N, C-alpha and C positions, 0 to 999 in steps of 0.2 A: 244912710247906714242901716236903718231898720229893714230896708228892702233886702239887703244882703244877709241879715241875721235871721230872717224868718226861716223856721224849720220846714215850712211848706207854704208855697204861694197859693195853694188852692184849699187851705183849711182842712187838710186831711191829717190823721193822727198816725204816729209811729214812725220808726226808722225805715229806710228803704231796703236794707239788706234782705235778700231772699223773697222779695215781693215779686208779683207778676211783672211789673214794669222793669224791675231790676233784671230779671232773666231775659226779658224781651230786648233790653239794651245790650246784654251780652251777646245774644244771637245776632242782633243788628251789627254789632262791632265786628264779629267774625265775617258776616256777609259783606259788609262794606270793605273790610280789610282785603278779603280775597278778590272782590270785584275790582277795587282800585289797583291791586297788584297786577292782575291779568290785563287790565286796561292799559296800564303804564308799561307793561312788558314790551309792547310794540312801539313805544315812543322813544325819542332821542334821549340819550343819557342826560343832557342838559335839562330836559323837561322833567325827568324823574327827580333830579337833584333839586330843582326849583320847588317841586311839590313837597318833597321831604323837608326842605329848609323852611318852607311856609308853615308846615305842621309844627316844626320845632319852635318857630317864633310864636305861634298860637299858644303852645304849651307854656312858654315863658310868660306871655301876657296874662293868661288866666291865673297862673300861679302867682305872679306879681300882684295882681288885684287881690288875691286871697291873703297874701302876706301883709299887704298894706292894711287890709281890714283887721287882721289879727293883731298887728302891732298897734293900730289905733285904738282898738277895744281894750287891750291890755294897758296901754298908756293912760287911758281914761278911767281905768279901774272898774270897768263894767263887769257885771256878774251874770251867772246862768247863761254862759255863752255856748254856742253849738260846736265847740272845738276844744282841743286840749291846750290849755294856756301854759303848760310847762314845756312845750316843744315849739320854739319860736323861730327856728331857722330851717331852711330847706336842705337838710342833711340826710334825709332818709335814703334808703337804697334806691327807691324809685326816682327821687329827686336828682340822683346822679346823672340821669338821662340828659338833663339840661346842660351839664358841664362836659359830658363825654361826647355828645353829638358833634360839637364843633371840632373836636380832635379827630373824629372819624371823617369829617368832610372837608376840613380846612388845613389840618396839620400836614406839613411837608415831609415829616420824618416817617418813613415806611413802617418801622417797628411800632411806633406810637399809634399810627393810623390803624394798623392791623389789630392791635390790642383793643383800641376803642371800638372798632367794628365788631369784634367778637364779643366784647362786653355787652354791646347793645342787643345782639341777637341771642344771647344766652341768659345771663342772670337778670339783666334789665327787662327783657321781654317776658320771661317767666314770672318775675316778681310783679310786673305790671298786670299780667293776666290774673294772677292769684288775687291781687288786691282788688281788681275789677270784679272778680267773682265773689269775694268775701264781702266787699262793701266798704265799711268804715267812712261813710260820708259825713260824719259829725254826730254829735250827741242827739239822737232822736230826729235827725234830718231825713226827709223823704227825697225821692228822686227829684221832685219838683221844688227844689230850693237851690240857692247858689252853691252851698257846700256839697250837696248831693250831686249836682250836675258837674261841679268842678272835679270831684273824685272820679266820676264815670268818664268824663271827657279826657282828663289828664291821663288816666291809666289805659284808656282805650287807645290813645295815640301812642303811648309807650309800647303797646302791643302791635299796632298797625304799622308804625314806621319801620321796625326791623323786619316785619313780614314782607313789606314792599321791597326792602333791601335784598331779601333772600330770593323772592320770586322773580324780580326783574334782573337779578344778577349784578346789581350795583356792588354787592359784596359777595364774593365767591369763597365759601368756607373751605379751608384746608384742614387736614387731619389734626395737626398739632397747634392750630390757632388758639385752642382753649388755654394753652399755657400762658399766652400773652394776655388774653382777656381776663382770666382769673387772677393773673399776677397784678393787673391794674386794679381789679376789684379789691384784692387783698391789701394793697397799699392804701386805697381810699378807706376801707373798713378799719384798718389799724388807726388811721388818723381820727375817724369818727369815734372809735372805742376810747381812744385817749381823751378826746373831748368830753365824751359821756362820763368817763371816770373823774375828770376834773370838775365838771359842772353838776353831776348827779342826774343827768338826763338819760333818755333811752331812745336815741334816734334810729337804732337798728331794730327796735321792737322785739327785744329778746329777754328783757328782765321783768321784774315783778309788775303785774298789771297787764302784761302783754303775753303771758303764757297761759296755756289752758290744757286740760286733759293730762295725758301722760307727760307732756312737756313741763307742765306745772309741777308735777310730782318729782321729776328729775331735777328741775331748777331748785326745788325746796330741799333736796337731799344731797346735793353735791356742792363742792367749793365753788365760789363765784368765778374764779379763773377757769376751773374745769368746765363750767357751764358755758363760759364765753368761747372756749376752744371748741366745744361741741357745736355751738351755734354757728361759728365761722365755718366749721367743717361741713355742716348741713348746707350752708350757702354754696360752698365750693362743690360739694357733691351734686347739688341741684344744677349748678352751672355746667359741670362736666357732662351730666346726663343729658341736659338740653342740647349741648354742643354736639354730642354724638347722634342724638335723634335727628337734629337738623342736618348734620353731615351725611347720615345714612339716607335721609329722604332726598337730598340733593343728588346723591350718587344714583339712586334708583330712577329719579326723574331724567337724568342724563342718559341712562341706559335705555329708557323707554322711547 
C-alpha cells in the first residue's frame, strides 16, 4: 500500500501540475491520440471497436485499483493521504465515461446509443482534456506516482477514445445530436446534484473549495440554487460549443 501512496517514486518534491513532464504528457497524449486515430482509420470497424473497448477496460481497471486503495485507507483511518477523503465514489463528470461508454457501444436502442456517443465526444471529451491540462493528481503528488499517473492516463484516454471515434467515423456527428447528449448529461447531473445535496459532497466540483477567481466571487455572492443553475448551464454551454466545433470540423473534412 505504501508503494501506491508515495507522492513521488523518485524522491522529487512538489505536485505535478504545470511542470515540464506534465506538459510533455499533454503533448504526447495529443500526438498518440491523432496517430492512433489515423492508423485505425484504415482498419476494419471490428478492429477499431476492439481497440476502444480495450481502452475502456483499462480505464476501469486503473480506476478500480484507485478506489480500492482509497476505500482501504479510509477504512483503516490513515491520515495525510494524497487524495480527497470526502469524495469516495466515482461520480465525477469524468467518471461518467465508464458508465456511458457501454451504452454507446453495446446498447441496442438507437436513441440511447446516439445520446451516449454524443456525450462522449462533447462534455466528456472536453472535461477529460481540461482535467488533463489542469492536473489534480492528488495532494502534492508528482507525475511519477500512482495518483499522478492515474490522473494523467485516465483523462488522456477519456480524450483519446472520442477522438478515435470521430476521426475513424465510428460515430458520425449529426447537427442536432447535442440535444440527446446533453439531455443524457442533464439527467446524470441532476442525480449527482441530488446525491451531493443529501450527503454534503461535491462530485461535480462546483461548490466551496473547488471555485477560484471570478467563479469564487460569484459563488460567494449568489444563492446556492442560483449558483448550481449557473454551473449546470456552464457545463451545457461547453457541451454545445464542443458539439458544433466537432460538427463543423467533420463537415470541413468531408468537403476537402
